[in-house]
C-alpha distance (Angstrom), angle and dihedral (degrees) to the residues before:
residue distance angle dihedral
M1 . . .
T2 3.79 . .
K3 3.75 141.5 .
A4 3.80 116.1 -78.7
G5 3.78 113.9 -96.4
Q6 3.79 96.4 20.8
K7 3.78 115.2 118.0
G8 3.78 99.9 -163.6
A9 3.78 146.1 -70.0
V10 3.79 136.1 -89.5
A11 3.81 134.3 -162.9
A12 3.79 120.1 -171.2
G13 3.79 145.7 147.1
H14 3.81 97.5 -101.8
K15 3.79 132.0 36.2
A16 3.80 92.5 -129.9
T17 3.81 90.7 51.5
A18 3.80 90.8 52.8
E19 3.81 92.7 43.6
A20 3.81 91.1 55.1
A21 3.81 89.9 55.6
V22 3.81 91.9 45.0
E23 3.81 90.5 51.5
I24 3.81 90.7 57.1
L25 3.81 93.6 46.3
R26 3.80 89.9 52.6
A27 3.79 89.8 48.9
G28 3.81 90.2 58.2
G29 3.79 100.9 -94.1
N30 3.77 122.3 140.0
A31 3.81 127.6 -121.0
F32 3.80 91.7 -85.4
D33 3.80 93.7 50.9
A34 3.79 88.5 48.6
I35 3.79 96.3 49.7
I36 3.81 90.9 48.0
A37 3.81 89.0 54.4
G38 3.80 89.6 47.6
L39 3.79 92.5 50.4
W40 3.80 92.4 51.6
A41 3.80 89.0 48.6
A42 3.81 91.2 49.8
C43 3.81 88.2 59.5
V44 3.80 87.2 62.9
C45 3.79 104.2 38.0
E46 3.84 99.5 29.5
P47 3.83 98.8 39.4
V48 3.81 96.6 154.6
L49 3.80 89.8 58.2
A50 3.82 106.8 30.2
A51 3.80 133.8 36.6
P52 3.81 140.7 143.8
G53 3.81 85.3 -106.3
G54 3.81 94.1 64.3
G55 3.79 137.5 61.4
G56 3.77 145.6 -136.2
F57 3.80 149.0 151.9
L58 3.80 135.9 -82.2
M59 3.81 125.9 -161.2
A60 3.80 114.5 -157.8
H61 3.81 132.0 -165.8
E62 3.81 112.1 -172.2
G63 3.78 96.6 -165.3
D64 3.78 132.0 -99.7
E65 3.81 92.1 -87.4
A66 3.81 95.9 50.0
G67 3.80 94.2 104.9
G68 3.77 125.4 -144.1
Q69 3.76 128.8 61.9
N70 3.81 95.3 -43.8
A71 3.81 97.4 55.1
G72 3.76 112.0 126.3
T73 3.79 95.0 2.5
A74 3.80 138.2 74.3
R75 3.79 139.6 -109.0
L76 3.78 130.3 -155.3
F77 3.80 125.4 -139.9
D78 3.81 111.5 -157.3
F79 3.80 111.7 -160.4
F80 3.77 97.5 153.5
C81 3.80 121.4 139.9
D82 3.79 124.4 -76.6
A83 3.77 126.1 -142.5
P84 3.83 107.7 -112.5
R85 3.78 116.0 -97.9
V86 3.79 94.6 -122.3
R87 3.81 128.4 39.5
R88 3.75 114.4 -142.2
D89 3.77 120.1 -144.6
P90 3.84 105.3 -80.3
D91 3.80 89.2 -132.2
T92 3.82 90.2 63.0
I93 3.81 100.4 49.7
E94 3.77 133.0 86.8
F95 3.80 105.4 -115.8
T96 3.79 117.5 151.9
E97 3.79 131.6 176.5
V98 3.80 118.8 -131.8
L99 3.79 128.6 176.1
A100 3.80 122.2 -124.5
D101 3.78 115.1 -155.0
F102 3.81 113.9 -143.9
G103 3.80 92.3 172.3
A104 3.79 96.8 -119.8
T105 3.79 92.0 47.3
V106 3.80 141.8 12.1
Q107 3.82 119.7 -134.1
A108 3.79 129.7 -166.0
F109 3.80 117.7 -127.4
H110 3.79 126.8 -178.4
I111 3.78 122.1 -138.9
G112 3.79 140.3 169.8
A113 3.79 134.0 90.1
G114 3.80 90.6 -60.7
A115 3.82 92.0 60.7
A116 3.82 95.0 63.0
A117 3.80 121.6 106.4
V118 3.80 123.2 -163.6
P119 3.82 107.1 -71.5
G120 3.80 120.6 -130.2
F121 3.80 102.7 176.4
V122 3.80 98.9 100.3
P123 3.84 96.3 41.0
G124 3.82 88.5 47.7
I125 3.78 95.4 51.7
K126 3.79 90.5 46.8
A127 3.83 91.3 49.8
V128 3.80 92.5 51.5
H129 3.79 90.3 46.7
A130 3.80 93.2 50.1
A131 3.80 92.1 48.7
L132 3.80 102.3 39.2
G133 3.79 112.7 5.4
T134 3.81 125.0 108.1
M135 3.81 103.8 -177.2
A136 3.80 127.1 69.0
M137 3.79 114.0 -91.7
A138 3.80 88.8 -127.7
D139 3.81 88.3 63.3
L140 3.80 93.8 45.4
I141 3.77 92.4 54.7
V142 3.82 95.7 49.9
P143 3.84 96.0 90.3
A144 3.81 91.2 52.4
V145 3.80 93.5 46.8
S146 3.80 89.7 50.4
L147 3.81 90.7 51.4
A148 3.79 92.3 48.2
T149 3.79 95.9 49.1
G150 3.80 98.8 35.0
G151 3.77 96.0 37.9
V152 3.78 134.8 -118.8
T153 3.79 126.3 -121.1
V154 3.79 113.0 -109.7
T155 3.81 109.9 -123.0
P156 3.81 122.8 -143.8
F157 3.80 89.6 -107.2
Q158 3.80 93.1 51.6
A159 3.80 89.9 45.9
Y160 3.81 88.4 53.7
L161 3.81 90.5 51.9
F162 3.81 90.1 48.4
D163 3.81 89.2 54.8
V164 3.80 92.9 47.4
V165 3.81 93.1 54.0
A166 3.81 96.4 31.7
P167 3.83 92.4 131.0
I168 3.82 89.0 59.5
L169 3.81 96.9 44.4
T170 3.80 91.7 48.5
W171 3.81 99.4 37.7
T172 3.82 96.0 105.1
P173 3.82 134.1 27.4
E174 3.80 89.4 -115.1
A175 3.79 92.2 55.3
R176 3.81 91.9 45.7
A177 3.79 90.2 52.5
I178 3.81 89.2 62.2
F179 3.79 103.9 33.9
A180 3.80 102.4 26.6
P181 3.80 104.5 26.3
G182 3.80 93.7 154.3
G183 3.77 95.2 47.6
R184 3.82 94.5 -88.3
L185 3.78 133.9 67.0
L186 3.78 116.6 -84.1
G187 3.79 112.0 -98.6
A188 3.78 135.1 -151.4
G189 3.79 111.7 -60.9
E190 3.81 94.9 22.7
R191 3.78 123.7 112.1
L192 3.78 124.2 -105.2
V193 3.81 107.7 -152.9
N194 3.81 121.2 -176.1
P195 3.82 112.9 165.4
A196 3.80 91.1 165.5
L197 3.80 89.5 62.9
G198 3.79 89.5 47.4
E199 3.79 89.8 55.6
A200 3.80 91.6 46.7
L201 3.81 91.4 52.1
A202 3.80 91.0 49.3
M203 3.80 89.2 51.5
I204 3.80 91.1 50.7
A205 3.81 91.4 50.2
E206 3.79 90.2 52.2
G207 3.80 93.3 47.8
R208 3.81 92.4 -111.1
Q209 3.79 96.8 127.5
A210 3.80 100.5 119.9
S211 3.80 90.5 99.5
I212 3.83 90.0 51.9
A213 3.81 90.6 53.8
E214 3.81 89.6 47.1
A215 3.81 89.4 53.0
M216 3.82 90.0 53.9
L217 3.79 91.1 53.5
E218 3.80 92.5 43.8
E219 3.80 91.3 51.9
C220 3.79 91.1 52.9
E221 3.79 93.2 45.3
T222 3.80 94.0 47.2
F223 3.79 100.9 41.9
G224 3.78 102.9 23.7
G225 3.80 116.1 -91.9
H226 3.78 135.2 152.2
L227 3.81 101.7 -124.2
R228 3.79 118.3 113.4
A229 3.77 133.5 176.6
D230 3.81 92.1 -97.6
D231 3.81 90.4 57.0
L232 3.80 90.9 59.4
D233 3.81 97.8 35.6
L234 3.80 95.5 49.1
Y235 3.80 98.8 40.9
Q236 3.81 110.6 124.7
V237 3.79 129.7 -164.0
G238 3.79 108.2 -130.8
E239 3.78 120.1 -137.0
R240 3.78 109.0 -159.6
Q241 3.77 138.7 -179.1
P242 3.81 107.7 -110.0
V243 3.78 123.0 -126.5
E244 3.82 104.7 -99.2
L245 3.78 117.1 -151.4
T246 3.81 131.1 177.8
I247 3.80 114.4 -145.4
G248 3.79 114.4 174.5
D249 3.80 105.4 -49.6
A250 3.81 92.6 -23.5
T251 3.80 127.4 99.8
I252 3.79 109.1 -153.5
W253 3.80 126.8 -165.3
L254 3.81 115.4 -155.5
N255 3.81 135.3 -172.6
P256 3.83 106.8 -89.4
P257 3.82 130.8 -143.3
P258 2.94 139.1 -36.5
A259 3.83 80.2 46.6
L260 3.80 112.6 69.0
G261 3.80 108.8 -164.8
G262 3.81 96.6 79.4
V263 3.79 93.5 45.3
L264 3.81 92.6 50.5
A265 3.81 93.0 46.0
G266 3.81 89.3 49.8
A267 3.79 92.5 49.2
M268 3.81 90.1 51.3
L269 3.80 89.8 51.0
A270 3.79 92.3 49.3
D271 3.80 89.8 51.0
Y272 3.81 94.4 44.9
I273 3.80 95.7 49.6
A274 3.80 88.6 61.1
A275 3.82 90.7 60.5
R276 3.77 117.1 106.0
E277 3.79 118.2 -102.8
P278 2.93 137.0 -75.2
R279 3.78 86.1 47.8
S280 3.77 117.2 -142.9
A281 3.76 141.9 -156.1
M282 3.78 89.3 -105.8
Q283 3.79 90.5 55.1
R284 3.81 90.3 49.1
A285 3.81 90.9 50.0
G286 3.80 89.4 47.3
S287 3.81 92.4 54.1
I288 3.79 91.1 50.0
A289 3.80 91.6 47.7
R290 3.81 95.9 46.8
I291 3.81 94.4 49.6
D292 3.79 93.2 43.0
S293 3.79 90.9 51.4
A294 3.80 93.9 44.6
W295 3.80 92.7 48.3
R296 3.78 93.2 51.5
R297 3.79 91.6 45.0
D298 3.81 97.3 46.2
G299 3.78 118.9 -3.6
A300 3.81 92.9 -171.5
A301 3.80 90.5 61.5
I302 3.81 91.1 61.9
F303 3.78 91.2 56.7
E304 3.77 90.9 48.4
T305 3.83 92.6 54.0
L306 3.81 87.7 63.3
G307 3.79 94.4 43.1
L308 3.80 94.1 -107.6
S309 3.75 127.4 153.6
G310 3.76 135.8 161.8
E311 3.80 123.0 44.7
K312 3.78 114.0 31.6
A313 3.77 131.8 -174.4
T314 3.78 111.2 -75.1
G315 3.75 126.5 -159.4
S316 3.77 122.3 -8.4
L317 3.77 133.3 -39.1
A318 3.78 132.1 -90.6
V319 3.77 103.6 -147.2
R320 3.79 113.2 160.8
G321 3.80 141.9 94.2
T322 3.81 105.4 16.8
T323 3.79 137.0 160.6
H324 3.81 131.9 -176.6
I325 3.82 141.6 -148.9
S326 3.84 128.3 -167.8
V327 3.82 124.9 -169.2
I328 3.82 133.8 -178.0
D329 3.80 122.7 -177.3
A330 3.79 132.3 -158.3
E331 3.82 93.5 -104.9
G332 3.80 94.5 61.7
R333 3.78 99.2 -96.9
A334 3.78 121.2 138.0
A335 3.79 133.7 -167.3
S336 3.79 128.6 -173.1
A337 3.82 122.1 -178.3
T338 3.79 133.4 177.8
V339 3.81 118.5 -173.3
T340 3.78 140.1 173.8
N341 3.79 143.7 -172.3
G342 3.79 93.7 -170.1
E343 3.78 93.9 -124.8
G344 3.80 95.5 -55.7
N345 3.81 125.7 -90.8
G346 3.80 95.2 -103.2
R347 3.81 97.7 -110.7
I348 3.79 120.5 102.3
L349 3.79 104.7 -135.1
G350 3.78 109.7 -114.8
D351 3.80 110.6 -67.6
F352 3.79 93.8 -31.9
G353 3.79 103.9 99.6
F354 3.82 101.4 -125.7
M355 3.79 140.2 84.9
L356 3.76 130.8 -123.9
N357 3.80 115.1 -117.8
N358 3.80 124.1 -91.4
M359 3.81 96.8 -144.8
L360 3.82 92.5 135.6
G361 3.79 88.3 57.4
E362 3.79 93.3 66.0
A363 3.78 114.6 110.8
D364 3.83 88.2 -149.4
L365 3.79 89.5 66.0
N366 3.76 92.4 52.3
P367 3.83 110.1 48.5
D368 3.80 89.6 154.4
G369 3.80 92.7 48.3
F370 3.77 132.7 -71.3
H371 3.82 122.5 -56.8
N372 3.81 94.5 31.7
W373 3.80 98.3 108.5
R374 3.81 118.9 131.3
P375 3.83 109.7 -100.6
G376 3.79 117.7 -120.1
T377 3.81 97.6 9.9
R378 3.79 129.9 125.4
L379 3.79 108.5 -108.8
S380 3.79 116.5 -120.6
S381 3.78 121.9 -121.7
M382 3.79 144.9 -173.1
M383 3.81 91.6 -135.2
A384 3.79 110.8 126.2
P385 3.82 118.3 -177.7
T386 3.80 105.0 -175.7
I387 3.80 139.5 -167.8
A388 3.80 125.6 -166.7
R389 3.81 134.8 -174.9
L390 3.79 129.3 -163.9
A391 3.78 126.5 -148.5
D392 3.82 90.0 -108.4
G393 3.81 90.5 60.6
T394 3.79 97.1 -99.0
L395 3.80 109.1 151.4
A396 3.81 123.4 -161.5
A397 3.79 133.5 -173.3
L398 3.78 119.6 -166.3
G399 3.76 144.7 152.9
S400 3.76 141.3 151.6
G401 3.74 146.2 -131.5
G402 3.76 114.5 -144.1
S403 3.78 114.3 110.3
N404 3.82 111.9 -124.2
R405 3.80 90.1 -1.1
I406 3.81 92.5 68.3
R407 3.80 93.1 90.1
T408 3.80 94.7 53.5
A409 3.80 93.8 40.2
I410 3.80 91.8 54.5
F411 3.80 92.9 43.9
Q412 3.79 93.9 51.2
A413 3.80 95.5 43.4
L414 3.82 90.9 51.6
A415 3.80 92.5 44.1
S416 3.80 92.2 49.4
R417 3.80 92.9 49.1
F418 3.79 103.0 38.8
L419 3.80 104.1 26.6
D420 3.80 104.3 27.2
G421 3.79 96.1 38.8
K422 3.80 98.7 -124.1
T423 3.80 123.7 152.4
P424 3.82 117.0 -107.8
A425 3.80 91.0 -102.4
E426 3.81 91.4 49.4
A427 3.80 91.4 46.9
V428 3.80 91.7 51.7
T429 3.80 96.9 46.6
A430 3.82 99.0 39.6
P431 3.83 112.3 115.5
R432 3.80 115.1 -97.9
L433 3.76 142.5 -145.9
H434 3.77 126.1 -141.8
L435 3.78 128.9 -172.1
E436 3.79 124.0 -165.7
E437 3.82 118.5 -178.6
G438 3.80 93.1 -29.1
H439 3.81 97.9 -41.9
L440 3.82 114.7 115.1
D441 3.81 123.4 -151.9
I442 3.81 115.8 -162.5
E443 3.80 117.3 -159.9
A444 3.82 121.6 -147.1
A445 3.79 89.8 1.2
A446 3.81 96.5 -167.1
E447 3.81 90.7 64.2
W448 3.82 95.6 61.5
D449 3.82 114.7 93.3
E450 3.80 90.2 -162.2
M451 3.79 97.0 50.7
D452 3.80 94.7 126.1
A453 3.80 91.9 51.0
L454 3.80 91.6 48.5
L455 3.79 92.2 51.5
E456 3.79 91.5 46.8
S457 3.80 93.7 49.0
F458 3.81 95.2 44.3
P459 3.82 108.5 40.8
G460 3.76 111.9 -155.0
A461 3.81 93.5 24.3
K462 3.79 115.0 160.0
A463 3.81 117.2 -127.0
W464 3.82 111.4 -150.8
P465 3.82 112.1 -156.1
E466 3.82 95.2 -148.8
R467 3.79 142.4 18.5
S468 3.79 112.4 -76.4
L469 3.78 139.3 -167.8
Y470 3.82 84.9 -123.1
F471 3.83 88.3 80.8
G472 3.81 94.2 58.9
G473 3.76 135.2 -104.4
V474 3.81 115.7 -97.6
H475 3.81 113.5 -164.2
W476 3.82 110.7 -165.8
A477 3.83 131.2 -173.2
E478 3.80 121.7 179.2
A479 3.79 139.5 175.3
G480 3.79 124.4 -165.8
P481 3.80 144.4 143.1
G482 3.79 89.6 -64.1
G483 3.79 95.3 51.2
Y484 3.77 131.6 -105.9
A485 3.78 125.4 -19.7
G486 3.76 136.4 166.5
A487 3.76 147.6 113.3
G488 3.75 142.9 -127.1
D489 3.77 108.7 -133.9
P490 3.82 109.9 -106.9
R491 3.81 89.1 -152.4
R492 3.81 87.6 73.7
D493 3.78 103.0 28.3
G494 3.80 92.5 -94.3
V495 3.80 124.7 176.4
F496 3.80 133.6 -163.9
L497 3.81 118.1 -154.3
L498 3.79 135.6 179.1
A499 3.78 121.1 -139.8
């Protein structure tokens, strides 16, 4: 399947994240060991997007020769955030609005102890490790601890994110000490050093996390948050059967309900494959528009188009602040993980160097007004870690950050690769479309041959002159008869490395 001597391939949103995974592959770890190491590293070098106080999803393919019920298929670990079991009186919680400046627009976020949902990141990583890992957790966390204590260089993309959420990263003296130690936010080329996080990660690896859980409860008691001991003690990682879809000669495994991104991407693919060839931009836009309209009109109908029944998405969607890692190893295993911390709730947790999430501070989760979430339920998400396999044995792991744009980013990357015959790098970098409630955004407008038709069919469409992080960040790793291939999405500072 792969070139002799190569241990695997990794695609991620930061070079240090990818290097941590590569280090573990070279040390003899499998794809699951490697992605765990990468996720811990992302908590250090992508702190706006990943943290032990957040949550996410991991899709795993154990290889055709794994044996047992999971051979040749995939399994999904759901460790996304839960809504707390009890809602405190809104007048007694800490819940503060801050404004994030994206340049072209300003968006309100809500932070404070009262914005934190029940985190699943640490239980999720431990569940994946127990089920599929081969190396000791203490070894898998070493790259992240080294980054935290020795420092990691802030990239231009991370510096941009720091600026966007500056009010969160500078909200408390403890946060300023990490992210603005000289009185201003760290900029590109400067070093982010966080030894407290390094110590916290080491404690987690050694199973000494009781004091971290106590700090979460103390924060909520002191400042007014919803989390209680039962929320942490009763949290359960969900293992779910992925949505399996056949597109051409590819079998694709998608994130199942209650998450929505995978289902919507799959429905778009199913619609698009029915289009006559050669397929066009207008047909792609039509598939996006039809599924978007159908979902908003009757969400249950979307599930039925893919033959789904049982648990459906409940409540509203958490859609912000995501990053992704994809790993393939030389033995035919694949791992794909998308995680989030919202943007962080503004309070550094105790002496542990990270923030809890602010998922309850998302307006998208509260269409009827804040503080109306359903107690004790798993929040729904657009995150869509994905694995695909071709008839020739080619195995691909992919996923995307990008908020609401995840569903269209995944759809178009899969369509470009498996229906339009593009290479992984071409599929990742190809310009994209996104439609939200009837409004079409067209990336890199000059590159679309059918631009006039798109503008005519979607009045008020916005033509973007260049590629933008707005359209997501697909990180793709693949192994096939010709060796490894893939790409980290340049829209979000992605890298692709061989081990």
